[in-house]
N, C-alpha and C positions, 0 to 999 in steps of 0.2 A: 082303134088304132086299123087303118088300113092295112091291107096283104102288101109290102113291098111286092115287085115286081121287076126282076125274080128277088128274093130274098136273100141275103148274103149275111155270111158269118156265122157264127157257133148257135147251132139249135141246141137245146138239152132234150134226150129224150128222158122225160123226169120218171124217175121212181115216184111208186104209190104205196105211199105209207099207210099201214096197216093197224087195226088193234085185233082185230080177230082174220081169218082167211078170206072173209068176205064183206068184212066193215072197215070203213076207211077212218082212217084218224083224221081229221079235217084241220086239226090244228096243226099236225106234223106236216099236211100238205102245203098250207100257207108258210109254213117255213123254209119248206123245200124252195117252193117259188121267190121267195123273196131272197132266199139264198142265191141263185141262180139270177136274179135280176141285177142284183147289186154286184153281180160279178162280170156284167156287162153281157150277160149273152142275145143273141139278136132272135131270138124263139124259143117256146117250149113248145112240147110234143107229149101229149100226154098219149095212154094208153095204148103205147107203143110195146114193143119186147121189153123193154129194161121196166116201162111201168106194166108189167103183167097182164096190160089187155086182155087180150085171148082167155086168158083163166077167170077173170072177173064175173060176175052175173051184169046181167042188164041193167040192174036196181045200182049197184055201184059204180057202172059205169058212166051213169049218170052223175053221180054225186060227183064222182073225179070231174065230168065237164061242168056241171054248175058252179062247183066251188074254186076250182082253176080260173073261170073267167072273171070270179067274181073278184078273186084274189089279185091276177095279173091286171086286171082294172084296166087293160088296152093299152098297156108298157109298152108289150112287145106281144106279137102277134102269136094266136093261140094253136096250135093243129093238135087234130085228134086221130086218133086210129081207128079204123073201124075193119080188123081183120075177123071176118067170121065166114062160116061154109056157107050160111043163108044169104041172100042178097037182100031179101028184104029186112032181115035184120041189118046189114050195114047200111044201108039206106034211113033205116028208122033212128040209127044214131048219128048218121048225117044231119040227120033232119032238126033231131033234138041238138045238135051241138051249134047249128044255124041259131034255131031262136033259143038257145041259150045267150050267144051271142060270141061264138068261136070264131076263128078268121081260116080256117083250111080244114079238109078232112085227107086223110092216107092211107088208100089201100094197098094190101097186099094180092089183091085178086083174092077167088074163092081160095077157102081153105081145103086142103082132103083131097079135092079130085084131081084128078091129071086131066089137064086141059090141054088142046092144042093152040098154038100162036093166035091161030085165027079166032077161035073160042074167046081167048084172053083179050085180044081188042075187042071183038064186040061187047066182052063184059065191059071194061071202059070205057067203051062210046056210052054204053047205057047207063053206068053212074055218072059219067059228066054231062050227059041231058038230066037225068034225075036229079041230082045233087043241088041243094042251092045253096054250096060252099064250094070254091077252085079244090081241085082234087090234086093231090098228089101221088104217084108212083112208089110204092116200097118193094124194093126187088132183092127179097131176103130169103133165097132156095133154100137154105139150113135147116129154116123154119117154118116156113107156107110150104114149101115142095112145090112151088111153083116160081119158074123163070121166065123174065120177061127176056126174049131175045132184043138185042140191037134193033132188027127190023121195028119190033114191035113196038119200042118205047117213042122210035123217028115216028112213026105214023101217029102214037097218041100224041106227042108233042104238038101235032098241028089241029088239034082238039082244041077249040076255044077255054072252056074251063079245066084244063087239064095244066097245073102250074110248074110243075116240075119231077123230079124223079131223085128219091135217094136211094143209093145201090149200097149194100151189106154184103153182098158176095163177096168181098177180098179179093178182088179177081181184078188185078190193074190193066191188063189189057182190054176186058171188057169194059173198064169203066172207060179208058182215054176213049174204045172205038163210040161210047154211048156219048160220051164229051163231043167229039167232032160228029157224029150223026147230027147233035141237035145245036151245032156252033150257030147257025144260021138263024135260030128261033132266040131273039131277044128278051124275049117274056119268060123264058124257060129257065127254070134254077136245075142245076146240078149239082147233087150234094152227097157227101161221102160218108159214108156210114163210121166203120172201123177206124178210130182217132190213130191206130198207128201209122196209116194211110194219108190221114186228112194234109197234113201240111205238103208232102209231094203232091196230090191232088189240086190243091189250090195253088202251089208254085207253076202249075201247067194249064191251070184255067179253070180249074172248079169254082162254086160261086159258094162256097163253105161245107161244113160237115154237122152230123149229128151225131154226137161222141158223148159216151154213158158217162165218162170221167168226168165231164164239166156237171154232172151233180155232185162231184165233190168237189173240185178245184176248178171253178168257172171260170176266173181268171187267167189261168195255165193255158187253157185250150183257147180262150179269147185273145189273148197275147200270141199265141202261137199262130192263129187265123191270120191276124193285122201283121204278123212279120211278113209270113206266105203272101199277102193281097200286096205289100210293098216291095215284094222281090227278094226279101233279106236271105236267103239262104243259108249263111251262118247262124245268124239268129234262130231259125226255123230250125236246125238241125241240133242247138244249144237245147229249144224247148221240147223238141219232138225227144232228146233223151230221157226227159223228166216224166215226159206221155208212155214213155214205153216203159218207165221203171213204175209208172202206175198198175201199168197192165199185166205185167209179170206177177205183181207182189199181188194184185187184189184179184184179178179175175182168171187165172190160173191155179186149180182146173176146172173150176164153173164160176159162169160171171155172175147170175143174179145172187147166190149166196155172198160172196163176195164182196159185190157190191152193196150189200143192204148190210154187211157186218161194216164197212167203212163207214158209209152213211150214219150207222147208229152211233158208231166210234168220233163221230163227228158232233152228234144231238139232233142230227135230223129226225130221225125215225128211230122204229124200233127193229127188231130183228124178228117180222112175222111175215110171210109168205100165203099167196094162194098157191093151192095145191097144182102140183105135185111137188114144190118144191120146200128144203127144209133147213135152217141155219145147218152151216159147214159145224164140220167136227172140231172142239174145242182147239186141239192143236194149231190148227189152220185158222182160226180166229184170232185167237193169240199172236199168232203171224202178221195178222192183216190191221190188227190192232197196232201193233208195235211198228209198224210201216206208216201208218195214217200220224201217228203221233209224231214222228221223225218228219214228216213233209209238212207238218200243221206247224 
């Protein structure tokens, strides 16, 4: 499937089902992809934060890409996270993703090192030039410790091979400034990360959301997006209440352990993590299982 320009709707930042901390459970990966596609999502994003991408070995990352491309089979666009300290490692995954048949890559910028905005823009320019696939910017300073300024995103949006931005800062003022700064770019997608803010973001002009909860209940998040896209604020508020309930019950206090516990309850994967994560304590897991069974 050609990459929609700009992509619109809910993109699932897919969990990575594991058999051991660095061995992919390919059967469960298939199940997760089928689950979200059946739920109506507009795209699948592998090896992101929810997918534990930076914690997986290069071999495991390649397995995820290869299997995901095969299973998605062109039904929705497949985006691949390339978060590394090493530029060459990021580019290697981008090239592998292209060879495998993925549709785009998603960069956090260089992990670990403090960089100026001038250096960050130069990094994106270089990657946009070298990557065989379109590049999305991923602003998630809580994890990457790299923050793309509004001005840097605006300048990057002028580059021919930069297709959009996913903002996971959870700062609505920043998000609105990004959206306004790039509003003249008709082919540039502006996507909200935190699902708690996606309804508001789409009502005010965002193209969609990259929402972790769509791993669990994809049709809920798709319905919220569709209500927001048609301007139905009453329906958005109703569905947003359910989204907030998922967030409160599953993600607090730790996102990934809660997410995989919920996914395991739905029969999508095992509760196996790449280091450093471990399953949540049993009382927490029991509460999540109870909530998921009520939702389901």
